[in-house]
Structures are given as structure tokens and as C-alpha cells.
KOLKOL-81354 format. One record per residue (C-alpha): chain; x, y, z; residue in three letters. Coordinates in nm, 2 decimals, decimal comma. Layout:
[voro A; [X; Y; Z]; ALA]
...
//
This chain:
[voro A; [0,00; 0,01; -0,01]; MET]
[voro A; [0,29; 0,23; 0,08]; PHE]
[voro A; [0,46; 0,17; -0,27]; GLN]
[voro A; [0,12; 0,17; -0,45]; ALA]
[voro A; [0,02; 0,54; -0,30]; TYR]
[voro A; [0,37; 0,68; -0,32]; ASN]
[voro A; [0,42; 0,55; -0,69]; GLY]
[voro A; [0,07; 0,72; -0,79]; MET]
[voro A; [0,16; 1,04; -0,62]; ALA]
[voro A; [0,48; 1,05; -0,80]; ILE]
[voro A; [0,31; 1,00; -1,15]; ILE]
[voro A; [0,05; 1,26; -1,07]; GLN]
[voro A; [0,34; 1,51; -0,96]; MET]
[voro A; [0,51; 1,46; -1,29]; VAL]
[voro A; [0,18; 1,55; -1,48]; PHE]
[voro A; [0,12; 1,85; -1,23]; GLU]
[voro A; [-0,18; 1,70; -1,07]; ASP]
[voro A; [-0,04; 1,83; -0,73]; TYR]
[voro A; [-0,36; 1,83; -0,53]; GLU]
[voro A; [-0,39; 1,45; -0,60]; SER]
[voro A; [-0,02; 1,40; -0,57]; SER]
[voro A; [-0,02; 1,55; -0,20]; LEU]
[voro A; [-0,33; 1,34; -0,12]; GLU]
[voro A; [-0,16; 1,04; -0,22]; ASN]
[voro A; [0,19; 1,10; -0,06]; PHE]
[voro A; [0,01; 1,17; 0,25]; LEU]
[voro A; [-0,18; 0,83; 0,23]; LYS]
[voro A; [0,16; 0,67; 0,17]; ALA]
[voro A; [0,29; 0,84; 0,49]; GLY]
[voro A; [0,01; 0,67; 0,68]; SER]
[voro A; [0,15; 0,33; 0,60]; TYR]
[voro A; [0,52; 0,41; 0,64]; ALA]
[voro A; [0,56; 0,28; 0,99]; ASP]
[voro A; [0,39; -0,04; 0,93]; GLN]
[voro A; [0,57; -0,10; 0,60]; ALA]
[voro A; [0,89; -0,04; 0,77]; GLU]
[voro A; [0,84; -0,29; 1,02]; GLN]
[voro A; [0,74; -0,54; 0,76]; GLU]
[voro A; [1,00; -0,47; 0,51]; SER]
[voro A; [1,28; -0,38; 0,73]; GLY]
[voro A; [1,35; -0,09; 0,50]; LYS]
[voro A; [1,40; 0,28; 0,59]; ASN]
[voro A; [1,12; 0,45; 0,42]; LEU]
[voro A; [1,17; 0,80; 0,57]; ASN]
[voro A; [1,21; 0,95; 0,21]; TYR]
[voro A; [0,83; 0,98; 0,22]; ILE]
[voro A; [0,88; 1,29; 0,44]; TYR]
[voro A; [1,10; 1,42; 0,14]; ASN]
[voro A; [0,80; 1,33; -0,10]; ASN]
[voro A; [0,55; 1,50; 0,12]; ILE]
[voro A; [0,75; 1,80; 0,16]; GLY]
[voro A; [0,78; 1,85; -0,23]; LEU]
[voro A; [0,41; 1,79; -0,25]; ALA]
[voro A; [0,34; 2,09; 0,00]; TYR]
[voro A; [0,61; 2,29; -0,20]; THR]
[voro A; [0,40; 2,23; -0,54]; ASN]
[voro A; [0,07; 2,34; -0,37]; VAL]
[voro A; [0,25; 2,67; -0,23]; GLY]
[voro A; [0,21; 2,54; 0,13]; MET]
[voro A; [0,55; 2,67; 0,22]; THR]
[voro A; [0,53; 2,63; 0,62]; ASP]
[voro A; [0,41; 2,26; 0,59]; SER]
[voro A; [0,68; 2,19; 0,31]; ALA]
[voro A; [0,95; 2,34; 0,54]; MET]
[voro A; [0,82; 2,13; 0,84]; TYR]
[voro A; [0,83; 1,78; 0,64]; PHE]
[voro A; [1,18; 1,89; 0,50]; HIS]
[voro A; [1,33; 1,95; 0,84]; LYS]
[voro A; [1,17; 1,63; 0,96]; SER]
[voro A; [1,34; 1,45; 0,67]; CYS]
[voro A; [1,66; 1,63; 0,75]; GLU]
[voro A; [1,67; 1,48; 1,12]; LYS]
[voro A; [1,59; 1,13; 0,99]; PHE]
[voro A; [1,89; 1,15; 0,75]; ARG]
[voro A; [2,12; 1,30; 1,00]; LEU]
[voro A; [2,03; 1,02; 1,23]; ALA]
[voro A; [2,06; 0,75; 0,97]; ASP]
[voro A; [2,39; 0,90; 0,84]; GLY]
[voro A; [2,23; 0,94; 0,48]; ASP]
[voro A; [2,48; 1,19; 0,35]; THR]
[voro A; [2,36; 1,17; -0,01]; TYR]
[voro A; [1,98; 1,22; 0,10]; GLY]
[voro A; [2,08; 1,51; 0,30]; LEU]
[voro A; [2,21; 1,68; -0,01]; ALA]
[voro A; [1,87; 1,64; -0,16]; GLN]
[voro A; [1,70; 1,77; 0,15]; THR]
[voro A; [1,92; 2,08; 0,15]; TYR]
[voro A; [1,85; 2,11; -0,22]; LEU]
[voro A; [1,48; 2,11; -0,13]; ASN]
[voro A; [1,51; 2,37; 0,16]; LEU]
[voro A; [1,70; 2,62; -0,05]; GLY]
[voro A; [1,40; 2,69; -0,28]; PRO]
[voro A; [1,16; 2,75; 0,01]; LEU]
[voro A; [1,40; 3,02; 0,16]; HIS]
[voro A; [1,45; 3,16; -0,18]; TYR]
[voro A; [1,07; 3,19; -0,24]; GLU]
[voro A; [1,06; 3,38; 0,11]; LEU]
[voro A; [1,34; 3,61; 0,00]; GLY]
[voro A; [1,56; 3,48; 0,26]; GLU]
[voro A; [1,85; 3,47; 0,01]; ASN]
[voro A; [2,13; 3,41; 0,25]; ASP]
[voro A; [1,97; 3,10; 0,39]; SER]
[voro A; [1,89; 2,98; 0,04]; ALA]
[voro A; [2,26; 3,03; -0,05]; LEU]
[voro A; [2,37; 2,85; 0,27]; TYR]
[voro A; [2,16; 2,53; 0,17]; PHE]
[voro A; [2,24; 2,53; -0,18]; PHE]
[voro A; [2,62; 2,54; -0,12]; GLU]
[voro A; [2,58; 2,27; 0,15]; LYS]
[voro A; [2,40; 2,05; -0,11]; SER]
[voro A; [2,67; 2,12; -0,36]; LEU]
[voro A; [2,95; 2,05; -0,12]; GLU]
[voro A; [2,81; 1,72; -0,06]; ILE]
[voro A; [2,74; 1,63; -0,42]; ARG]
[voro A; [3,09; 1,75; -0,55]; GLU]
[voro A; [3,25; 1,50; -0,28]; ASN]
[voro A; [3,02; 1,22; -0,28]; TYR]
[voro A; [3,16; 0,92; -0,48]; PRO]
[voro A; [2,92; 0,83; -0,78]; GLY]
[voro A; [2,71; 1,12; -0,75]; ALA]
[voro A; [2,52; 1,19; -1,09]; PRO]
[voro A; [2,68; 1,49; -1,27]; PHE]
[voro A; [2,33; 1,62; -1,36]; SER]
[voro A; [2,27; 1,64; -0,97]; GLY]
[voro A; [2,60; 1,86; -0,94]; ILE]
[voro A; [2,49; 2,08; -1,22]; VAL]
[voro A; [2,15; 2,13; -1,07]; GLU]
[voro A; [2,32; 2,22; -0,74]; ALA]
[voro A; [2,56; 2,48; -0,89]; ARG]
[voro A; [2,28; 2,65; -1,08]; LEU]
[voro A; [2,09; 2,70; -0,77]; ASN]
[voro A; [2,39; 2,84; -0,61]; VAL]
[voro A; [2,41; 3,06; -0,91]; GLY]
[voro A; [2,05; 3,18; -0,87]; ARG]
[voro A; [2,11; 3,27; -0,53]; SER]
[voro A; [2,41; 3,46; -0,60]; LEU]
[voro A; [2,22; 3,65; -0,86]; THR]
[voro A; [1,94; 3,74; -0,60]; ALA]
[voro A; [2,22; 3,87; -0,37]; LEU]
[voro A; [2,37; 4,08; -0,63]; GLY]
[voro A; [2,68; 3,89; -0,67]; ASP]
[voro A; [2,66; 3,90; -1,05]; TYR]
[voro A; [3,02; 3,83; -1,17]; GLY]
[voro A; [3,03; 3,51; -0,96]; LYS]
[voro A; [2,68; 3,43; -1,07]; ALA]
[voro A; [2,75; 3,46; -1,42]; GLU]
[voro A; [3,05; 3,24; -1,40]; LYS]
[voro A; [2,86; 2,95; -1,23]; ILE]
[voro A; [2,56; 3,00; -1,46]; LEU]
[voro A; [2,74; 3,00; -1,79]; VAL]
[voro A; [2,94; 2,69; -1,70]; GLN]
[voro A; [2,61; 2,52; -1,58]; GLY]
[voro A; [2,46; 2,60; -1,91]; MET]
[voro A; [2,74; 2,46; -2,11]; ASN]
[voro A; [2,74; 2,14; -1,89]; ASP]
[voro A; [2,35; 2,09; -1,95]; ALA]
[voro A; [2,41; 2,13; -2,32]; GLU]
[voro A; [2,68; 1,87; -2,33]; GLU]
[voro A; [2,46; 1,63; -2,13]; MET]
[voro A; [2,14; 1,73; -2,34]; ASN]
[voro A; [1,95; 1,81; -2,03]; HIS]
[voro A; [1,68; 2,06; -2,15]; HIS]
[voro A; [1,55; 2,15; -1,80]; ILE]
[voro A; [1,90; 2,25; -1,66]; LEU]
[voro A; [1,99; 2,44; -1,96]; LYS]
[voro A; [1,67; 2,64; -1,97]; GLY]
[voro A; [1,70; 2,71; -1,58]; ARG]
[voro A; [2,06; 2,84; -1,66]; ALA]
[voro A; [1,94; 3,06; -1,96]; MET]
[voro A; [1,66; 3,19; -1,76]; GLU]
[voro A; [1,89; 3,31; -1,47]; ASP]
[voro A; [2,13; 3,46; -1,71]; LEU]
[voro A; [1,87; 3,68; -1,85]; ILE]
[voro A; [1,83; 3,84; -1,50]; LYS]
[voro A; [2,22; 3,88; -1,47]; VAL]
[voro A; [2,24; 4,05; -1,79]; TYR]
[voro A; [1,95; 4,28; -1,72]; SER]
[voro A; [2,09; 4,38; -1,38]; HIS]
[voro A; [2,44; 4,45; -1,50]; THR]
[voro A; [2,30; 4,68; -1,80]; GLY]
[voro A; [2,38; 4,45; -2,09]; ARG]
[voro A; [2,04; 4,47; -2,22]; TYR]
[voro A; [2,13; 4,35; -2,58]; LYS]
[voro A; [2,24; 4,05; -2,45]; LYS]
[voro A; [1,95; 3,99; -2,22]; ALA]
[voro A; [1,72; 4,05; -2,51]; PHE]
[voro A; [1,90; 3,81; -2,74]; GLU]
[voro A; [1,92; 3,54; -2,44]; PHE]
[voro A; [1,55; 3,61; -2,38]; SER]
[voro A; [1,45; 3,54; -2,74]; GLN]
[voro A; [1,69; 3,24; -2,75]; ALA]
[voro A; [1,53; 3,11; -2,43]; TYR]
[voro A; [1,18; 3,12; -2,52]; HIS]
[voro A; [1,23; 2,94; -2,86]; THR]
[voro A; [1,44; 2,68; -2,67]; TYR]
[voro A; [1,19; 2,65; -2,38]; LYS]
[voro A; [0,92; 2,56; -2,63]; ASP]
[voro A; [1,12; 2,30; -2,80]; SER]
[voro A; [1,27; 2,16; -2,48]; ALA]
[voro A; [0,91; 2,14; -2,32]; PHE]
[voro A; [0,79; 1,93; -2,60]; SER]
[voro A; [1,08; 1,70; -2,59]; ILE]
[voro A; [1,06; 1,66; -2,20]; GLN]
[voro A; [0,68; 1,61; -2,20]; GLN]
[voro A; [0,72; 1,33; -2,44]; THR]
[voro A; [0,98; 1,16; -2,23]; LYS]
[voro A; [0,77; 1,19; -1,92]; GLU]
[voro A; [0,47; 1,04; -2,10]; ILE]
[voro A; [0,68; 0,73; -2,22]; ILE]
//
């Protein structure tokens, strides 16, 4: 029952049916303790999933609570790589609240773990770097942000990772606008919207498959 509800919720999240996704993650959570006893497996990642679901429906306080709960479990379990994911999820919550110093703190912690963790997927490292770049942009450290974002965009292009490349382009537009390079911002904006339409179609097809 735990796996069934959790699986349905993940699929619903992919298709942006966030209300149903939250409902099923919560149902999965209600079975977590019993499922852990029967399977002998650590299923604390359900707190991570519920936190993401609350983030998707805009309930920041609830999202923060579940991600913090997940952090406690992962610290107790010594789940270092899981902590990188938790910090990557806490960062955007602080970013949305305008707490950019806190957002940068969590993004940098996530990046540090991923860069030093054996076998960490390169896409996860690039994702963490882009989040650091986004926070630096919000804090006005445009020079450092640009360097990180350009590298992230190039890395994403090499991996053919459409979502990460689009995110890098979107944040670079802000950097160029804030630094008075309006021609470059305009050119990037045109390229971004063209790329986004194409990338969305490709990504949507992959997700449906």
C-alpha cells in the first residue's frame, strides 16, 4: 500500500496534478511505519516526498516542516547523499520567502556534498551549481553568478539536459539585465523562449513514455 500510493503520487506530480499527488503522498505516509516494520527498509524518504508535494501546492510552512523532519531522520541515519537532496529542497523555500542568504547556505551545502560524494550523478552536481548561481544573482553577486551559470549552461548542453539548460538561460537573462547588458539580455530572452518551447515538447514526451 505504501509503494502503491507513493508511486501514484509521483506520477501525478510529473503530470502536475499536485492536489492528488499530495493526497496520495499523505496516504503513503500513513502506511510508512507499518511498511518499515514489515520490510525492514528505511522509508523516511516519504517525508521528502510530502515536503515536495506541499511545495507544489504553495504551502511553504508545511513543506518546511516535512523537509526539516526528513533532515533529522537523514542525519540520524548517516544518509549523507540524502541530506544533499534535503538541502536542495530547503533552498528554494527560503528563496521564495526572499531569505536569500539562507537559500545560498542550503544550496552550497548541497553542492559540497554532491561534489565530494563518490558516484554522484553529474546532473545533480550541475543542478546544485545552478541553484547557487540563482541565489548569488538574488544577492547581487553578478560576476560570480554569471561564471557559475554559464558553466552550468554549457554542462547541461553537453548532457543534453533540457530543463537544466533552460534554467541556466533564464537566470542569465536576469544577470545581464541587472548589469546593464540589455542587448545580450534581449538576445538570450529570445533564444530562451524558443528553446523552452522546443525543450518542453521533448521533455513532455519523455515523461509520458
